[in-house]
C-alpha positions as CSV (number, residue, x, y, z in Angstrom):
1,M,93.5,155.1,54.1
2,K,93.2,151.3,53.1
3,S,95.8,149.1,55.6
4,K,98.4,147.1,53.9
5,E,98.4,143.3,53.1
6,P,101.2,141.4,54.8
7,G,103.4,140.0,52.0
8,F,105.4,140.3,48.2
9,T,105.2,143.2,46.1
10,L,105.7,141.5,42.4
11,I,108.3,143.3,42.0
12,E,109.8,141.3,44.7
13,T,109.5,138.4,43.7
14,V,110.5,139.7,40.5
15,I,114.4,140.3,41.8
16,V,114.2,136.6,44.6
17,V,113.4,135.0,41.5
18,F,116.0,136.4,39.4
19,F,119.0,136.4,41.9
20,I,117.8,132.9,42.5
21,T,118.7,131.5,39.0
22,L,121.6,133.9,38.9
23,L,122.3,132.0,41.5
24,L,121.6,128.7,39.9
25,L,123.8,129.4,36.7
26,V,127.1,130.1,38.9
27,L,126.5,127.1,40.6
28,F,126.0,124.8,37.3
29,N,129.1,126.9,35.6
30,L,130.7,126.1,38.2
31,Y,130.2,122.6,38.8
32,D,130.5,122.5,34.7
33,W,133.9,123.7,35.5
34,H,135.2,120.9,38.1
35,S,134.1,118.4,36.0
36,K,136.0,119.6,32.4
37,I,138.9,119.4,35.4
38,Y,138.8,116.5,36.8
39,N,137.8,114.9,33.5
40,Y,141.3,116.0,32.0
41,Q,142.9,115.5,35.2
42,Q,141.5,111.1,34.9
43,A,142.7,111.4,31.7
44,L,146.2,112.6,32.0
45,T,146.9,110.4,35.2
46,R,145.7,107.4,32.3
47,V,147.6,108.5,29.4
48,S,151.0,109.1,32.0
49,T,149.9,105.7,33.1
50,S,150.4,104.2,30.5
51,A,153.2,106.0,28.5
52,R,155.1,104.7,31.5
53,T,154.2,101.4,32.4
54,T,155.0,100.3,28.4
55,L,158.2,101.4,29.0
56,T,159.1,100.4,32.4
57,T,157.7,96.8,30.3
58,M,159.8,97.4,27.4
59,D,163.3,98.5,29.1
60,S,162.8,95.3,31.6
61,Y,162.7,93.4,28.6
62,V,165.5,94.9,26.9
63,S,167.5,95.2,29.5
64,Q,167.1,91.2,29.8
65,S,167.8,90.3,26.1
66,N,170.6,89.6,24.6
67,L,169.3,90.5,21.4
68,V,167.1,92.1,18.9
69,L,166.0,89.7,16.5
70,A,165.3,90.5,13.0
71,S,162.2,88.4,12.8
72,A,161.6,85.2,15.2
73,S,157.1,84.5,15.5
74,V,155.7,84.6,18.9
75,N,152.9,82.3,20.3
76,G,152.3,81.6,16.4
77,T,152.8,84.9,14.8
78,T,155.6,86.4,12.9
79,Y,157.1,89.8,13.9
80,T,159.5,91.4,12.4
81,S,161.8,93.5,14.1
82,S,161.1,97.7,12.8
83,A,160.8,101.1,13.8
84,N,157.3,100.2,16.0
85,T,157.8,97.1,16.8
86,L,159.9,95.8,18.5
87,V,161.1,91.9,18.9
88,L,163.8,90.3,21.6
89,Q,165.5,87.6,22.3
90,L,166.4,86.7,25.9
91,P,168.0,84.0,27.8
92,S,166.1,81.3,29.6
93,V,165.8,81.5,32.7
94,D,164.8,78.9,35.7
95,S,163.2,79.1,39.2
96,S,166.4,80.4,40.8
97,G,166.5,82.9,38.8
98,N,169.8,81.6,36.7
99,I,170.1,81.5,33.1
100,L,169.8,77.9,31.1
101,A,172.4,77.3,28.6
102,G,171.8,77.4,25.1
103,K,167.9,78.0,25.8
104,S,165.9,81.3,24.7
105,D,162.9,82.5,25.2
106,K,161.4,85.4,23.3
107,A,159.3,88.9,23.5
108,A,157.3,91.2,20.8
109,F,156.2,94.5,21.5
110,Y,154.1,96.1,18.5
111,P,152.0,98.0,18.3
112,S,147.9,97.5,16.4
113,G,145.6,100.8,16.3
114,S,145.6,102.5,19.7
115,N,146.7,99.1,21.3
116,F,150.2,98.2,22.2
117,Y,150.6,94.6,23.2
118,I,153.4,92.6,24.5
119,Q,153.5,88.6,23.8
120,V,156.2,86.3,25.4
121,E,157.5,83.3,24.6
122,P,159.2,81.3,26.8
123,N,161.3,77.7,26.4
124,A,159.5,74.5,27.4
125,S,162.6,74.3,30.1
126,S,161.8,78.5,31.2
127,T,159.8,79.3,34.3
128,R,159.5,82.9,32.4
129,T,155.5,83.1,31.5
130,R,153.8,83.4,28.6
131,L,151.9,87.0,28.3
132,N,149.7,88.6,25.9
133,K,148.8,91.5,27.3
134,I,148.1,95.1,26.1
135,L,150.1,97.6,27.7
136,S,148.5,100.5,26.8
137,D,145.3,101.0,25.0
138,S,146.0,104.8,24.7
139,L,148.9,105.2,21.8
140,Q,149.5,108.0,19.6
141,S,152.1,107.0,17.8
142,I,155.5,104.8,18.4
143,S,159.1,105.4,17.0
144,L,162.2,102.8,17.6
145,T,165.3,103.8,16.7
146,Y,168.1,101.1,16.8
147,N,171.9,102.7,16.4
148,D,172.5,99.7,14.6
149,A,170.9,98.7,11.1
150,S,172.2,95.4,11.2
151,F,169.4,93.6,14.1
152,P,172.3,91.1,15.5
153,Q,174.5,94.1,16.4
154,V,172.1,95.8,18.5
155,T,172.8,97.0,21.8
156,E,170.0,99.8,22.6
157,V,166.9,100.8,21.8
158,T,165.7,104.4,21.3
159,V,161.8,105.3,22.2
160,N,159.7,107.4,21.5
161,F,156.3,106.3,22.8
162,K,153.4,108.9,22.1
163,A,149.4,107.9,24.4
164,Q,146.8,110.3,23.5
165,L,142.7,110.8,24.7
166,Q,140.0,112.5,23.6
167,V,137.9,114.3,26.3
168,K,135.2,116.2,24.8
169,S,136.8,118.9,23.3
170,Q,140.4,119.0,25.4
171,T,142.9,116.3,23.3
172,V,145.2,115.2,26.5
173,T,149.4,113.7,25.0
174,S,151.8,111.9,26.7
175,N,155.1,111.7,24.6
176,L,157.9,109.9,26.6
177,L,161.2,109.3,25.1
178,Q,163.9,106.7,27.2
179,N,166.8,104.8,25.8
180,M,167.2,100.9,26.1
181,Y,170.6,99.3,26.3
182,L,170.1,95.0,25.8
183,L,171.7,93.0,28.5
184,N,175.8,93.2,29.0
185,Y,175.8,96.8,27.4
């Protein structure tokens, strides 16, 4: 009789390679699944933050405004209030936060592609900061409705803001609706 040599048989080696391959496949799928969830959560955080920041900023300016303007030049560009653009007149303020009589600042909120902007043009005597800023880079749609067809009579603006991002094969959306009231209403 022949003595048995130490080592693995071909079948034992094939079985071990099969199980290692199976284990690696499972680990890769878990990593891929985790990566998809992480990317989705990051996109959801981004669109939610974008939408909330936009509405918070808009509400801050609307609540300080005494008038929705039909049209105005803000920082050299003329904007017209509409279903997706909002032009506001705000009382000018001094360094103590006191309203300057007879003086006003202007602000415009408007979309351009998937970006949503704010422009602020302060009066020369106002301490309000001149601003040209992107509030959101994930705009899907915005809808503004006013409680009066005559812009000087508007006291309430309803904003429906939808932010959306595409993450690989998934669409991530945040939709916020908020009523905003002008100063003293």
